[in-house]
ZAMARGU-4260 file (C-alpha; in steps of 0.2 Angstrom, whole numbers, plus 5000, padded with zeros to 4 digits):
<rodrens>
0) 4577/4283/4998 | 4576/4267/5007 | 4569/4258/4992 | 4585/4264/4982 | 4596/4257/4995
5) 4588/4241/4996 | 4589/4239/4977 | 4608/4243/4978 | 4610/4230/4991 | 4602/4217/4981
10) 4612/4221/4966 | 4628/4221/4976 | 4623/4204/4983 | 4620/4197/4966 | 4636/4203/4959
15) 4646/4196/4974 | 4638/4179/4972 | 4643/4179/4953 | 4661/4183/4958 | 4661/4169/4972
20) 4655/4157/4958 | 4670/4162/4947 | 4683/4159/4961 | 4680/4141/4962 | 4690/4126/4957
25) 4693/4132/4939 | 4705/4145/4944 | 4715/4134/4956 | 4717/4121/4942 | 4724/4133/4930
30) 4735/4143/4942 | 4753/4146/4936 | 4748/4147/4918 | 4761/4142/4905 | 4776/4140/4917
35) 4765/4130/4929 | 4768/4115/4918 | 4787/4114/4920 | 4796/4107/4935 | 4808/4117/4945
40) 4823/4111/4936 | 4815/4114/4919 | 4811/4132/4925 | 4830/4135/4930 | 4836/4129/4913
45) 4823/4140/4904 | 4829/4155/4915 | 4847/4151/4911 | 4844/4149/4892 | 4835/4166/4892
50) 4849/4174/4902 | 4862/4167/4889 | 4851/4174/4875 | 4851/4191/4883 | 4870/4191/4885
55) 4873/4185/4867 | 4861/4199/4861 | 4871/4212/4871 | 4887/4206/4864 | 4881/4207/4846
60) 4875/4224/4849 | 4891/4230/4857 | 4901/4222/4843 | 4890/4230/4830 | 4892/4247/4838
65) 4911/4245/4841 | 4910/4246/4860 | 4915/4228/4863 | 4934/4231/4859 | 4935/4242/4874
70) 4932/4227/4886 | 4946/4217/4879
</rodrens>
């Protein structure tokens, strides 16, 4: 029983050391992903353009279904 526990402890120690190696500098350099490359003002413009696309798509769908005339 003690031998099994010792082997499990060794396996756990090896696994945690592997994860510690992975959490190094590589993750901190790539944090933020695709949007991390943009400045704050570029992110704001991108968000506004995305919002306008959603509004335009909603207006097209409402006009196509005939529901847009009830707003005006």
